[in-house]
Residue, then its C-alpha position, 0 to 999 in steps of 0.5 A: m545716157m543711152t547710146t544709139p545704134t547707128s549701124a541699123l539706121e545707116n544701112a537703112f538709109s545709106d543712099n540718104p545721109l541727110l535723112c539718116q542724120a535727121v533720124l539720128e538727132h531725132v532719136s537722141r532727143h527722143p529715145q523713146f521712139l528708139d525701138l519705132f525706128e530700129q523696126i523701121s530701119r530692119y524693114v527697109v533693109n530687108i525690102k531693099q534686100a529683098n529687091a535686090e534679090d528679085r532683080d538678080g536672084p536670091a543671094t542664098k540660093r545662089r550659094r546653096l547651089e554652088n554648094d549643093p548642086g543636087s539641092q531642090i531647096e529653095i528657103v530664102g530671105k524673101s521679101k513677105l518673110a523679111s517684112e513680117l520678121s522686120s515689121q512685126p514686134t519681136l517675141l523671141r531674139v536668140p543670138d548665136i544659134s547654130f543652124s544646120i539646115p538649110q545653112r550650116k552657120k550661126f544666125t539669130l533666131v527670131l520669132t514673131a507673131n507670123a514668122l520664124g527665121a534666121v537673121g544674119p548681120n545687119d539684121t538681114v534676113e537669111f531664111g525662115v517659115n511662115l508659123k501658119e505653115i508649121d505642122y511639126v515641131a521636135c525638140v530632141p537631144v543630140p546624141e553622143k555629145a558629152a555636153k548637153q545639147w537639143n536639136f530642134a527640128v521644125f517641119v512644115k509642109n512637104s518638109h518631111g523627107i518622103s514628099d516627092f517635091g520636098t523642102d527642107p525643114l529648119l534644124f538648129t541646135v541649142t546648148d544647156i547654157a543661159p541665152k546672151g539675150g532675148a530670154p524672158s526675165g527669171s529664165s536661163d534655159t535657153k531649150q525652155t525659153i524657145i519651147s515656151a515661146l513656140n508653144r504660144n504662138l505655133p499651131v502645133k506643140v513642140t514633141e519631146p521625147s519620153l522615157e514612157v514611150f520609148r526608152s533605148l536598151m543600150v547604155n548611154s557611153y556619154r553620159k552614163n547615168e542618162a537614158s537614150y531616147h534614140v538608136k543608132s542606124h544607117l540610111g544607106t552609107k549615111e550614120g544617123f539616129l532614129f528617134f521614137l516620138e509619141d506621135a512620129v518617128i523622126w530620122g536625122f540630123k544628116k540630110p534628109l531629114f525624116c519625119f514619120a507621122f504616125s499618120s503618113i506610116e502605112s505599115s513597118s517590117y524588119s529585114s536583114i536580120t542577123q545575130r547582131t543587127f537587123s533593119l527596119t523598113i517604113k513604108t509610107t501611105v499611098e499619099f506620100g507615094s507608098k515609099e519604102i525607107e530602110f534603115s539598116m544596121i539598128d543593133q540587135a539589142e534594140h529590137p524588143a524596144i522598137d518591136d513594142f514600140l510599134r506594135r503599142n501604136q499599131l504601127k502594123d508589121a508587115s515583115m511576112a508579107e509576100a514580097r518580103r519573104a526570103k527567096i527559097p532556093s530552087s533545089l529547096v522549092k516543093e509543090n506542097t501548099g499544105a506545109k505550115s511554112e517552107l522551113q518546117a516542111a524541109e525540116n519534116e522531110i529530113a526527118g522523115i515525117d510525113q505530114d499527111d501520112s500518105d504516100d500517093e503520088e498526088d501528094d505533096d510529100y511524094e518522092e521517088d527514089d531514083n535507084g528504084s528502092d522505092q518501087t521494090d519495097a512498095s510491092d513486097s509490102e504494099g497496103s503495109d504501115a510498115g512498108s510505108t515507113t521505109n519508103r519515107r525512111v529512104s526517101s528521106r536519106n536520099l532527099a537529105e543526099e541531094e540537099l545537104g551534099s552529105e556523105l551518107e553510107e549506103v544502107d541496103i533495106t530487105d524484107d529480112d531486115e523488116s523481119d527483124e523489125h517486127 
């Protein structure tokens, strides 16, 4: 004989024990109505919870604000969401799913035709989202884990981390084991079960990483026989991981979670380049406030793969934009607009090379010698190419003394020396 689950009924009709007993007796005589009464019971419980929150304030939000005073998030079990999760037929139900955002706790993952949410004990709705609001979902491997795990990041409008008034996405983790319940017949893969259910019901498809899109050049130290799809980086002092997907770049998995859809990226650039590391800055479009988010301490070994990804997807490189150029020390700044670059100009002057082969005072490369030797030699060999060459050498030596601080031995250049050269 089928055992009747009384907990949901008792919670739903706790204030009317006679009605609860009548329902239980009816279900025992007609077990085919068990699912119907369970749905009715969950609906009643969530309506009661929603009414209590409307009266006293959301319990979930109170807990979040107590733990995180700076939180702007307000993902709570609202009455409409509770109604949609309780009244609609359940398309997928997977218990013991570890959520990280907006709460770090295990819940039952529930999917209906209209909503995706987390359900706690007694089928109380903790939080969730309406399916029509979801605009991006990614499923990526959890980095630096010996056992296979996957993170599902579900983004809705204004939850991408780049909006001025954002909300949290949903982030939950599944392991490489069979689900305890809710999987379709013949399926034992929790990850694939969830992906298939989401793809059938969501307005967008779940995006997974691909080796054809991006492959890390570092060895996966946790599973050496498997490739990695991410690079390690820092956002300020927070360590995280950048995932380069076919239509977005994601950073996680600590708050704030970032999702840069290609359409939201204005440009990308490199900075803080050293022998070992570099930084990648992503600038958002005007629609998202033209924000610049810098991810630092990326291993130099990953640069070729990242650069290839950015170029293939035409995420233009703004590394040489005027605002990003390294500041030249004032002692090296020269008013030479004709030089190919600041670095080349400095190298040419140290080497004694005149780009324009002219020593007129109007020329950019003109330097007058402090000791007056420039004037003396110029008067002795005015109009002579040899004299011009001598002036450049003296000028270059003085520049080297001034800028490099080297203690160069003074050499007196005379007319006799010049004669010997000829």
